[in-house]
matplotlib code that plots the C-alpha trace (Angstrom):
import matplotlib.pyplot as plt

x = [94.8, 93.0, 90.6, 87.8, 88.7, 88.7, 85.4, 83.9, 85.2, 83.9, 80.7, 80.2, 81.6, 79.0, 76.6, 75.7, 76.7, 73.0, 73.4, 76.9, 75.6, 72.5, 75.0, 77.5, 74.8, 73.0, 76.0, 78.8, 76.1, 77.8, 75.1, 76.4, 73.1, 73.2, 72.4, 75.9, 77.4, 80.3, 80.8, 82.6, 80.2, 81.0, 80.4, 81.2, 81.9, 82.4, 85.0, 84.4, 87.7, 89.7, 93.0, 94.8, 95.4, 91.5, 91.3, 93.9, 92.2, 88.9, 90.3, 92.0, 89.1, 87.0, 89.3, 89.3, 85.7, 86.0, 88.8, 87.6, 84.0, 83.7, 83.4, 79.8, 78.9, 81.0, 82.7, 86.2, 87.5, 89.8, 92.2, 93.7, 90.4, 89.9, 89.8, 89.9, 88.3, 88.6, 87.5, 87.8, 84.6, 85.1, 85.1, 88.2, 86.6, 87.5, 85.9, 87.4, 85.1, 86.4, 85.4, 86.0, 84.8, 84.1, 83.4, 81.6, 84.1, 84.8]
y = [-92.7, -92.5, -89.5, -92.2, -93.4, -90.1, -89.0, -92.0, -90.9, -87.4, -88.8, -91.1, -88.8, -88.1, -90.7, -93.4, -97.4, -98.0, -95.2, -96.1, -99.7, -98.2, -96.0, -98.8, -101.6, -99.1, -97.4, -100.4, -103.0, -104.4, -106.1, -108.7, -108.8, -112.5, -114.4, -115.2, -119.0, -120.5, -121.5, -119.5, -117.8, -117.5, -114.5, -113.6, -109.8, -109.2, -106.9, -105.2, -103.5, -102.9, -102.5, -104.4, -100.9, -100.6, -104.3, -103.3, -99.8, -101.5, -104.6, -102.1, -100.1, -103.1, -104.6, -101.0, -101.2, -104.5, -103.7, -100.6, -101.0, -104.8, -104.3, -103.2, -106.2, -107.9, -109.9, -110.9, -111.3, -114.4, -113.5, -117.0, -118.5, -116.0, -117.5, -115.4, -116.4, -114.5, -114.0, -112.0, -111.0, -110.3, -106.6, -106.5, -105.9, -108.4, -109.8, -111.1, -113.2, -112.7, -115.5, -114.8, -115.9, -114.1, -115.2, -113.4, -111.6, -112.0]
z = [48.7, 45.3, 44.4, 44.5, 47.7, 48.7, 47.2, 49.0, 52.3, 52.1, 50.9, 53.9, 56.6, 59.3, 58.7, 61.0, 60.3, 59.0, 56.6, 55.4, 54.9, 52.7, 50.8, 49.6, 49.1, 46.6, 44.9, 45.0, 45.5, 48.5, 50.6, 53.1, 55.2, 56.1, 59.0, 61.2, 61.6, 61.7, 58.2, 55.3, 52.5, 48.9, 46.8, 43.2, 41.9, 38.4, 36.8, 33.1, 32.2, 28.7, 30.3, 33.2, 34.5, 34.6, 36.3, 38.7, 39.9, 39.9, 42.3, 44.4, 45.4, 45.8, 48.6, 49.8, 50.3, 51.8, 54.1, 55.3, 55.7, 56.3, 60.0, 59.4, 58.9, 60.8, 58.1, 57.4, 53.8, 53.2, 50.5, 50.5, 49.5, 46.4, 43.1, 39.8, 36.7, 33.4, 29.6, 26.8, 24.6, 21.0, 20.9, 23.4, 26.5, 29.3, 32.4, 35.5, 38.0, 41.7, 43.9, 47.3, 50.9, 54.2, 57.8, 60.7, 62.8, 66.4]

ax = plt.figure().add_subplot(projection="3d")
ax.plot(x, y, z, "-o")
ax.set_aspect("equal")
plt.show()
């Protein structure tokens, strides 16, 4: 477990489900408060980085958040329906956009 993950777990310790949702929405822009239905819903997450290691760290942390706390919104992340698009800016900064889908858990 990374230091960032440990700090997050410590920050959320003792909080209710609603408090966790509010914290994650405010701190990490995670907010899947949507009406339940039978469909897949698509989202996008932008990662800005300079090195491949930075991208890997950010992507791993995002997947940790989704896998660890998706239950708060009763969602399921679909890795097989994930698409990456990337670009490089003239200053050397890179961005990758992760398009992913979720459905509601059972």
